[in-house]
N, C-alpha and C positions, 0 to 999 in steps of 0.2 A: 662184761657189762649186767649183769647180772644182779652184783653186790651192792643192785644203791637201792636207796632209803625215802625215802620224801621225810623231814625232819625238819616241825610247826617248832615255830621259837614266837610266844609270847609276851608282849610287853606292854606289864599293867601301866609304867607311866608313861602309854598313848589309849589307854581308857580300852585297853588288852586290846592289840590289836595280834596278830595273824601273825605272820611271814612264815611262808613257808622253803626250803628249799633244799634238792637231791644232793644228797654225800654219799663219798664209798661208806660202808658196813668199813671198810677197811682202815682210816682215819678216821671213825668214829672210835672204833678200837687203842686205837693207837691216843688219841687223846684220857680212853681210860669209860667211856660213857658207854653202856650194853645194857645192850633192853631196851631203851628210852628213845621212844620218837616223837618227845612233848620238851623242851626244855624251857626254861622262864627268864629273865629279863627281869635285872636287876629293880628294884621298888623301892625308890626312894622315897614315896612318906612313911613310909614305913621301916628303913633303911634297913632292907630284907638283900643281900646280893643274888643267894638262886643259886644260878648254874651261867651272872654272867662273865667267870674266868670261861669258862668252856666255851661258851659264847663270844667270849673276841683271839682266842685263841684257834676258832673255828672259820671265822669270818673270814681273816690273814686264808685263807683256803681257798676258800668262795669268789666269784668275777662277776661282772655284771652281763649275763645273763639268762638271760627270764628260760628255770632251769624248764617248766612247761614242753616250754615250745626247745625247748633244746631235745629232751628225750620223746616226742615226739617224733622228732629228724632225726635220731639216730636212734629209731626203734628200741630205745631201752625197759627197759623190764622194772618196775616200779614196787619194791615190796614195802611192806603196811602191816 
């Protein structure tokens, strides 16, 4: 489980709010995301999709668990 990456999702429509999630590098590779640790959600005001499609695909793999708590509990190493 050393292949865990902390990913940041920036949400322009929500005053640039940031969401931090832990994902396996293998999953990112399957989605075609290489060497990216920050994704930008859509910007409705400027009508830009940014990384919205990747975020939607990724969200189907995420669950509602505090990722930081989970990593600490399992003793996972986070790659940055």
